[in-house]
C-alpha positions in Angstrom: 219.7 -17.4 -116.4 216.7 -18.1 -113.3 214.6 -15.4 -112.0 216.6 -13.1 -110.0 215.8 -13.0 -106.2 215.1 -9.6 -104.4 218.6 -9.3 -102.6 220.2 -9.4 -106.3 217.5 -7.0 -107.6 218.6 -4.9 -104.8 222.0 -5.3 -105.3 221.1 -4.5 -109.2 219.6 -1.5 -107.9 221.9 -0.1 -105.4 224.4 -0.1 -108.8 222.0 1.4 -110.7 221.7 4.5 -107.7 225.3 4.8 -107.7 225.9 4.7 -111.6 223.0 7.5 -111.3 224.8 9.0 -108.5 228.5 9.7 -110.6 226.5 10.5 -114.8 224.9 13.6 -112.4 227.9 14.7 -110.6 229.7 14.4 -114.3 226.9 16.3 -116.1 227.4 18.9 -113.1 231.0 19.5 -114.2 230.2 19.0 -117.3 227.3 21.6 -117.5 230.2 24.3 -115.5 232.6 23.4 -117.6 230.8 24.0 -120.9 229.6 27.5 -119.0 233.0 28.4 -118.6 233.8 28.3 -121.9 230.9 30.1 -123.3 232.3 33.0 -121.1 236.0 32.3 -122.3 234.3 32.8 -125.7 232.9 35.8 -125.3 235.6 37.3 -124.2 237.8 36.7 -126.7 235.1 37.0 -129.2 234.7 40.9 -127.4 238.7 41.7 -127.5 238.8 40.6 -131.2 235.6 42.7 -131.9 236.6 45.6 -129.8 240.4 45.1 -129.5 242.8 45.1 -132.5 241.1 42.8 -134.6 245.2 41.2 -134.9 245.6 38.0 -136.7 246.6 36.4 -132.5 243.5 37.7 -131.2 241.2 36.2 -134.4 242.9 33.0 -133.3 242.4 33.4 -129.7 238.9 33.6 -130.7 238.7 30.5 -133.3 240.1 28.3 -130.9 237.9 29.9 -127.7 234.7 28.8 -130.3 235.8 25.9 -130.7 236.6 24.7 -127.0 233.1 26.1 -126.4 231.5 24.6 -128.8 233.1 20.7 -127.8 232.6 21.7 -124.3 228.9 22.0 -124.9 229.0 18.9 -126.7 230.3 17.1 -124.3 228.0 18.4 -122.0 224.8 17.1 -124.1 226.6 13.9 -124.1 226.9 13.7 -119.8 223.1 15.2 -119.9 222.1 12.1 -122.0 224.0 10.0 -120.1 222.3 10.8 -117.1 219.0 10.9 -117.6 219.8 7.0 -119.2 221.1 6.5 -116.0 218.0 7.9 -113.9 215.8 5.4 -116.4 217.6 2.5 -115.4 217.8 3.9 -111.5 214.0 3.9 -112.1 213.3 0.5 -113.4 215.9 -0.9 -110.9 213.8 0.4 -107.9 210.3 -0.6 -109.7 212.0 -4.3 -110.3 212.5 -4.6 -106.7 208.7 -3.3 -105.8 207.3 -5.6 -108.0 209.1 -8.5 -106.6 208.3 -7.1 -103.1 204.6 -7.2 -104.6 204.8 -10.8 -106.2 206.5 -12.2 -102.7 203.7 -10.7 -100.6 200.9 -12.8 -102.8 203.0 -16.0 -102.7 203.1 -15.7 -98.7 199.9 -16.8 -97.2 200.9 -20.1 -98.5 204.9 -19.9 -98.2 206.0 -22.9 -95.9 209.4 -22.1 -96.2 211.1 -22.4 -92.9 211.9 -18.8 -91.2 215.6 -18.6 -89.9 217.2 -15.8 -87.8 217.7 -12.3 -89.7 214.8 -12.7 -91.8 213.2 -9.7 -93.1 209.8 -8.6 -91.8 207.2 -5.8 -92.2 204.3 -4.6 -90.3 201.2 -2.4 -91.9 201.6 0.5 -89.6 205.3 0.7 -89.6 207.7 3.4 -91.4 210.2 0.9 -93.0 211.0 -2.6 -93.2 212.6 -4.7 -90.0 214.4 -8.1 -88.8 213.2 -10.7 -87.3 216.3 -11.8 -85.0 217.1 -14.2 -82.4 219.8 -13.4 -79.1 220.4 -17.3 -77.6 219.4 -19.9 -80.4 217.1 -22.9 -79.9 220.1 -25.4 -80.9 218.4 -25.9 -84.4 219.9 -24.8 -87.7 218.3 -24.6 -91.2 220.7 -24.4 -93.5 223.6 -23.3 -91.2 220.8 -20.3 -89.3 219.4 -20.5 -86.9 215.7 -21.6 -86.8 213.1 -19.5 -85.5 209.2 -20.5 -84.2 206.0 -19.0 -83.3 207.0 -17.9 -79.8 210.1 -15.9 -81.4 207.9 -12.4 -80.3 210.2 -10.2 -77.8 209.6 -6.8 -78.9 213.3 -5.3 -79.6 214.4 -8.5 -79.1 213.4 -10.9 -81.7 210.8 -7.9 -83.9 213.1 -5.6 -84.5 211.3 -1.9 -84.3 209.9 -0.7 -87.4 211.5 2.7 -87.1 207.8 4.5 -86.2 204.2 4.2 -86.6 201.3 5.0 -88.2 198.4 3.5 -85.8 196.2 6.1 -84.4 195.7 3.2 -81.6 199.4 4.3 -80.6 199.4 6.6 -77.6 202.9 8.6 -78.7 201.0 8.6 -82.1 198.6 11.0 -80.4 201.2 12.5 -78.5 202.4 13.4 -82.0 198.9 15.1 -83.2 199.0 16.7 -79.9 202.3 18.2 -80.5 201.5 19.3 -84.0 198.4 21.3 -83.4 199.8 23.4 -80.3 202.9 24.0 -82.4 200.0 25.3 -85.4 198.2 26.7 -82.5 201.0 28.8 -81.8 201.7 29.6 -84.5 198.4 30.9 -85.5 198.2 32.8 -82.2 201.6 34.3 -82.8 200.1 35.8 -86.2 197.2 37.0 -84.7 199.6 38.9 -81.9 201.8 40.5 -84.6 199.1 42.5 -86.6 197.7 45.7 -86.8 194.5 46.7 -84.5 193.1 46.5 -88.3 193.8 43.3 -88.6 192.7 41.9 -85.3 189.3 43.8 -86.0 188.8 41.7 -89.3 190.4 38.5 -87.3 187.3 39.0 -84.4 184.5 39.5 -87.5 185.4 36.2 -89.0 185.6 34.5 -85.3 182.0 36.2 -85.1 180.8 34.3 -88.4 183.4 30.8 -88.4 184.4 30.7 -84.7 188.0 30.9 -83.2 191.1 29.4 -84.1 190.9 26.2 -82.3 192.1 23.1 -83.1 191.6 19.2 -82.2 193.0 15.8 -82.7 191.1 14.2 -84.8 191.5 10.6 -86.7 192.3 12.3 -90.2 195.1 14.6 -88.5 196.8 11.2 -86.5 196.3 9.4 -89.6 198.9 11.7 -91.1 201.5 11.8 -88.3 204.1 9.1 -86.9 205.0 8.3 -83.8 207.7 6.0 -82.0 207.4 2.0 -83.0 206.0 0.7 -79.2 205.5 -2.7 -80.8 203.8 -4.9 -77.9 201.9 -8.5 -77.9 199.2 -10.3 -75.9 200.8 -12.1 -73.5 199.5 -15.2 -74.7 200.4 -13.8 -78.5 202.4 -15.9 -81.2 203.1 -16.3 -84.6 199.9 -17.2 -86.5 199.7 -20.6 -89.0 202.6 -22.3 -87.7 204.1 -25.3 -88.8 201.7 -28.1 -87.4 203.7 -31.1 -87.2 207.4 -29.9 -87.2 208.9 -28.2 -83.5 211.2 -27.0 -81.7 211.8 -27.4 -78.0 207.7 -27.8 -78.4 206.8 -25.4 -80.5 206.2 -25.3 -84.2 208.8 -24.2 -86.2 207.8 -20.3 -87.6 207.2 -20.1 -91.1 206.7 -17.6 -94.2 203.2 -17.8 -94.2 203.2 -16.9 -90.7 201.8 -13.5 -89.3 201.7 -11.9 -86.0 199.2 -8.7 -84.5 200.7 -5.9 -82.6 198.4 -4.4 -79.6 198.6 -1.4 -81.6 196.9 -2.9 -84.3 199.5 -4.0 -86.9 199.9 -7.0 -88.6 203.3 -8.1 -88.6 204.5 -10.4 -91.7 207.6 -11.9 -93.5 209.0 -10.7 -96.4 211.7 -12.7 -96.8 212.7 -15.9 -94.7 216.9 -15.3 -93.9 217.5 -18.4 -95.6 219.7 -18.0 -98.5 218.1 -16.8 -101.7 
């Protein structure tokens, strides 16, 4: 069996996650069934002990006990199956992440041609994204449109990464300012809710340690996420394109290439887009 591709591992991860969800649901139902069976047994036992103690009542108690024991055994088996499925899902997730790390480690020297729908990452992005083409350049690799080092248009070629963590991004600063404003308001509201004694002690604390004023600083901004506003210099291009092969005069894009955003994010190519 050859090495499994990233897409293959992700498919296996999806199947493992689905299996876990199914076993989790089954375990919950089995647990509820066991609880109901236990309650039924205790009722039957009470009816027998404090009732007429007839043969019929005894048989009901025995049947309820057997049903309870079977339900508990089913619940234990379902719990074990769920735990095994959880371990498989975790292993599948780790296999996917290990494969991504392997791809990242090999990227610098990878001269694989990059085509439409390649998967990309940004060092400041919230999630993976895609590199795409609208109108093609008229050249295909393995029947998929080939890309060049000038395919850098935000939202047209470089699909946004869902969010941005760069402190150079104005929307990240705006998010930090909004967080500070909300926190400051919460502090003021709490302060206003206190009685005279509480306010007196607040004033004493303020005298020694200052007021509750909060400021936007680098450490706070690093914890905030803003809108992904990918933008590039007017002469920007993907670096390290092909030295000899061109499409319409532009070097073809290779997986080793990288692109720098105006907000400091380094965009790299995780998967070329070619069939794995």
